[in-house]
N, C-alpha and C positions, 0 to 999 in steps of 0.2 A: 384620168379624168375624175374617178371616184376620188383618190386621193386630193385634187385640186378642189373639189366641190367641198369635201370635208375642212379643208384649209380655210376655204373662203368662209363658210357658216361661222369657223371659229372665230374667225378675225372679226366678222360682222356682229357676233353676239357682244365680243370684247368692245367693240366701239360702241355698241348701243348701251352697254351697260356702265361706261365710262363717260359718255355723253359727247356727241361730234361737235365741231366747231368750224367755223368758215373764213372764206378769203376776202368777201365784199359784204359789205351791210346790205340787209334786206330793209323793206319798209317797216316790216314788224320786229326788226331787232330790238332787244332790252335797251333801255337808256337809263342812264344816272347821271344826273346833273349836267344834262346835254351831252354825255359821252356815251355812244353805242356800243354795246358789246357784240362781236360777230365770229361767225367761226363755221368751218366744214370739216368733215370727217369723210374720207374717200377710200374705201377698202377695195381690192381688186385681187382676184385669184387670177394667175397667169398660167398658161400651158404652152410650151414649146417642143415641137418636134424639128430640128435642124435637117437640112440637107445631109444625106448620105447613111441615114438610119443608124447612126452609130449611138450605142445606148448613154453616152455621156450627153447627148444631144435631146433627149426625150426626158422632159422633167417638168415640175409645176412647183410654184411657189406664191405665196400670198405678200402682200403689201398694203401698208396703212400709210397715207398722208393726214396729218391732222394740222389743221392750221386755226388759230385764234388770234383776234385782234381787239383793239380799242381805236374809236374814229371820233372827231367832233368837226361839225361844219357850223361855220359861222358866216356873216356876210363880208369878211375881209379876207379870211382864211380857213384851211381845213387842215387838220393833221390826223396821221394814221401810224399805228404802231400794230405789226402783223408778225406772229412768231409760227414758225412750220416744225413738226415733229414727224421724219419720214421713219417709218419702221419696217424692216425689211427681214423675212422670216424664211428659213430653209432654201437658202440659195445653193445652187450648185457649185461646188468647190471643185469637179474635175471636169468642167466643161470648157475649159480652154486649151486648147491643142496647139502642138508646134504649127508654125507657119509652113504652108500658107492656109491651113484650115482654120486657125486663130480661134475666136470667140465664138461658141455656137448658141448664139442668142442672146437677148438681154439679160436674163439671169446670170449667163457668164460674166456679160459687162458690168453688172452691179457687184458681182462677187470679187472681180478682178480690180476693180477700182476702189472697193473698200478693205484692200489688204487680203484678198482671198479668204474671205471668211463666209459663214453659212448665215449668220444673223448680223445684222446692222441697223444702229439707231443714233438720232443726234436732234437736239434742240438747237434753233438758231433764229436770228432776225430775218424774218423774209422781206418785211417792209418796214422803212422807218422814215417817215418824211413828212414834209410840211408845204402847203402849197397856198401861194399869195396869189389872191382874186383881183381882178381889175386894177391892176398896177398902174401908177400915175393917173388913177382916175379914168383910165382907158377900159369901157367895157370889152370883155371877152379877152383881155390880156391876163396871161397868168404865168407863175413862174413856181416850179416845184422843186425842192432841194431836199437830198437824203438819198436812202435804198429805195427803189423803186422798180416795178415791173412794167416793162412796155414790149409792144408789139409793133414791127412796122406796118405800115399800110393799115392799121387801126386807130388812126387820128382822129379820124371822123366815121360816124356811123350815119349813112343815107338813110332819108325817111323811108325810100320805096324798100319793102322787105327783102325783094329779091335781090336787090344790091346789097343790101346789108348782108344776106347770108352769103352771097359770093364773095364778099371783101373777106369775111369770117372764116370761110372753108378755103377760098382759090387764090387770096391775095396777101393776106396778113401773114407777116413771121415766115416769109421764103427767106430773108436775109437776116432779120434780127428778132428773136421770139423768146417767150419765158421757158419754152420745152416743157408746158404745163402737162404733157402726157406723161412725162416721167414723173418718178416718186418723189422726186426733190425740187425741180426747176432751177430756173436762174433768175437774178434781179442784176441792176445796174445801179452802181454808187456813182452819183452825180446831179446833173441839173438839168430839167426839161423845160423849155419857154414855149409857150404856144398863144397863137392870135389869132381870134377868129373875127372876121368882119363879113357879114352878110353871107354868102354861099364860098367864101374862100377861107381856108384855115393855111397858117404856116407854123409848122411844128419843128424844133430844133433841140436835140438831146446829144448830152457830152458825158463820159463817163469812163467805168471800167467795170466790165462784167465780174460777177461774183463767181464762186466756185460752187459747185452743186451738181445738178442734172443727174448723173449716176452716183456720184460719191455724196454720202449723207452728211459731211461736214460742209454746210453753206456759209461757215462764218466771214470767210477771207474772200478776198478778191484778187484777181488775176494781173499780172504784168501785161496788160492789153489796153490800149487806149482807142476810144471810137467815138466819132463823132456822126451823126446823123442828121439829116434835113429833108423837109418835105414841104411842097405846096400842093394843097388840095382843093379842087374846085368843083362843085357840082354843076352841072349842066342840064340842059333840055328842059321839059316840061313835064307835067304829071302823068301824061301818057306815054312819053318818050323821056323818061330820066336817064341820067348818065352822071360821070365822075371822071376827072383827069387828075392823076396825081404824079408830081414830076420829084425825084428823089436822090439823093446822094449819100453815100454812106462811106467815111474813111476808117481804115482799120489798121492798128499798127502792133503787132504781136510782137513783143520783145522778150519773151520768156527764154531764159538761158538753159542750155543743155536739153532742148526739147528737139527731137529729130522729126523732120516733115514727112509729111506721106506723100510721096508721088512716084513717078514711073522711073525714077532714076537709080541707078545701083546703090547698094546698101552703104557702101564705101563714099560715094558722093554725096549722100545724104548725110551722113554721118559727120562729115568734113564740113557741112556748110552750118555754120552758128549764125549767120545773119538774120537781121529781122525780116518779118513779112509787113511789108508796107503795102496795101493794096487800096484803090479807090473804086467803088461800083457807084455807076450812074444809070438811071434808068427811067422808064415811067410805066404807068397802067392806065387802061381807059375801059370803062364798064359803060353798057348801054342796055336797057331794058325798053323794049317796044311793046305796046299792047297792040295785038291784032284781034280779029274775029275767032281765030283759032285757038287763041290763047297767049300769053305773054312769052315774047322771043328775046333771049339776050346774049349779047357777045362779051367776051373778055378777051383784052389783049393786054402782056405783061412783057416787058423786055428790059435787059440789063446787060452793060457792058464793064469791063474791068481791066484797069490797067495800073502798074506800079511795079515793085519788085517782090518776087517770092525769094528771099534768101540772096542769093548770089544770082539768081535768074531774073530776066525780065519777065514781067505777068501780062498778058492780053489775052482775054477771053470773053465769052458772053453766053447769054441764055436766054430763050424766049418761051411763053407760053400763048397758045391760041385756044380759045374753048368757045363753046355754045351751048345754048340750051333751050328748051321749048317747054311750057307748062300747058299740055291739052286744054282745052275749055270744054271738051265732050266728058272729060273725066274728073270734073272739080270735086267730085264726093270723094275721090281717092287723093286729090291734090299731089297728082303725078309730077313730078319734073325729070326731063330726059336730058340728060347731058352728055358731052363728048368733048375731046380735046387732045391736043399734041403738046407735049412739053419736052423741049430740048436743053440739054446744059452742055456743053461743049468738053470735049476731052483732049489731052495731049497726042501728037500724032508724031512726035519724034523727040525722045528723052534726051538726044544730046545736040540739041540746037541752040541751047542756052535762053530759050524761052517757054515759059510755063503756060501753057494754054486752057488747062483744066479750069473748068469755072469753079470758083469758090463760094458757097454759099454761106460763108462767114458765121454767124451764131443764130440758126433757125430753129424752127419746131419743126423737124422732117417728117413727124409722123402725120402731119396733117395731110402731106402731098404723097407719103407712102404709108398707107393704114398697116399693111404689113412691112415692117420697118427692118427690111434687110438690104435695102439700098437708099440713097439719098440723092438729092440734085447736083451729081458730078458726074461726068460722063456718061451721061444716059440719055436715051429717046424714051418717052412713056407716051404711047397712044393708048386711050382709055374711053370708055364708055360707062354711064353710070344711070342708074334709075331710083329715085326718091319717091317715097310714097309716104302719105299721112292719113291712114284711113280712118284714125282717131284724132282729136284735138292733142291727145297727150301719148300717142303713139306715133314715131317716125321709123320706118325702114328703108334701109341703103343697101344696095348691091351693086358693086363695081366689077369690072373685068379689065386690067391692064395688060398691053404688051410690053416688056420691058427689054432693051438692049442696050448694048455699051455703044456709045457714039463714035470711038475710036478704039479699035483691037489692039492698038500699041499702048493703051493705058490700063487703068486699074479698074475693078471691080470696088467701089468705095461704099462704106458705112460709117454712119456717125452724125453727129450734129455740133460740131463745134467743140471749141477748148472749154474743159469744165474742172479742170484741176492743174496745179501747177507742172506736174511732170509728165502728163500725157498729151500728145498734140490735138487729139480731138476727134479724128477720122483716121479709121483704118483703111487699108487697101489690099485687095488679093489680086494675083495676076487673071489676065484675060486668056491667058494661052493662045493668042492670037484668034482668039473667037469673038464674035459680038451677042450672041443669043443668049440673053440672062434667065430670063423665065416668063410666064404667063400667069397672071396672079388673078385669082377670083375670090371676093370676099362677100360677107353678108354682116350687117349689123341691126341692132334693135334698140330703140332708146325709149325706154317709158318712165314718164313723170306721175308718180302717184300723188304729188302735192308740189308745192313752190319748195319744199323741205326735202322730200325725198324721190331720188330718180334712181333706175336702174339700167343697166347699159349691158349688153352681151355682143360680142364679136368672134367672128370666125373667119379663117383665112388658110387659102392652100396656094403654093407656089409650086409649080412643076419643075423640075430639073431641066436646065438647058445646058448647050455646050460650055459655058462658062463654069457653072457650077457643077458639070460632070466630070470635068478635067481636075477638079480640086478635091471632092468627095468621092468615095466609092459609089459607083453606079451612076444612074440618073434618077434616083428617086428625089421626090420634093421635098418641101418643108409645109409645116402646119403650125399655126400660131392662132391662140385665142383665149380670150378672158371674158369673166364675169366682174362687174363693177356695181357697188353700192355708194350712191352719195347722198350724205347727210347735211343739211345746212341750218343755219339760225341767223 
């Protein structure tokens, strides 16, 4: 931890001396001739201690993500150019073990994704787009073309603050996200159409995802086509506001030579060179109701999948059911007590010619697994969380998750979707006929010094369950923590 702190402070001082830059313009962003300059610099010190107590799985490393851009807003169109520079330092080059142990934490993933190196950096265009507004004289009808960031479920921000927070933290990016927690992220090369009329929004986006996420080279795009569409409707009244969204996502992965990750034998997977063509269809509903005891909220999200998983048929589903309460008696603490149940189907028979594992496509998994050693594939996650804001600038959050595998005949999956031409994007470890994965406890602290400076600290511990114990020596758990400084202008 001392090495991690020293590395963190070193990178922070380097960023401050160089000047930080941001990803979205602020109200006081400097302008020149109507063109705004904006930027962010995010520096993070990471510490991992992976399952099994292997010395290779205990390491720390710092990382920096600098973004700088230009933008202009006019009555008929906007444009934006945004470059990113990820810098990874002191990555562990010995933390990738033979199967089934695999990569011992995300530090190992970064190193392996960049040619097994200890240091990596590259400058690339993150966004490069133009947005035409009020097309055809129709108010609320917009079209954006170019390289852009997009999060499914984030098309509309509800006026109700609780619903807006729920969408951001528990709905958005389940299927299609920027993977902003990573030190590189992803974008989409394509076009986005949106139409807003009153309380209804229609959004359609089509294109190809870029490289990135764990690979610092974010220049190119992948041989993957995607098309997403959603209709979002604000419902209810001021006292009982709600939102309904119906969505669909078509995904066509035709990268050649990439071996799929599933529970078939290695021989069967290596022989399957066919594309993955999957359609995901679903809906979400949010409701927040004011009561004498404080606001109560409910969240429902569900999706079904159909298509082809290479030579296999694909049929799967996932659901999320959550509820929360903000006690009126503790308004000074701004407490929010929440709990929920998330289910993502697993495959029960590797030989039945049907792939039943839910495929979350291109999500930002860290939102739903803050300790990112699992993802929304073949999992059942029962959780409770407590959020408190004792000060306007301070947010505290603690979670407890009980995670098990939905099917003992399937794998323990990690990852967040395709990010480079030669890598599938999800890895899998055997279940060994077990279902118990881990009980995860974590705590985070976010403090905003000003609109320009914010500090985050996170720590999590996952105990060793029967699944991890069968792969790694003993039943020892895993720990993950980081400290992050964000500068923006």
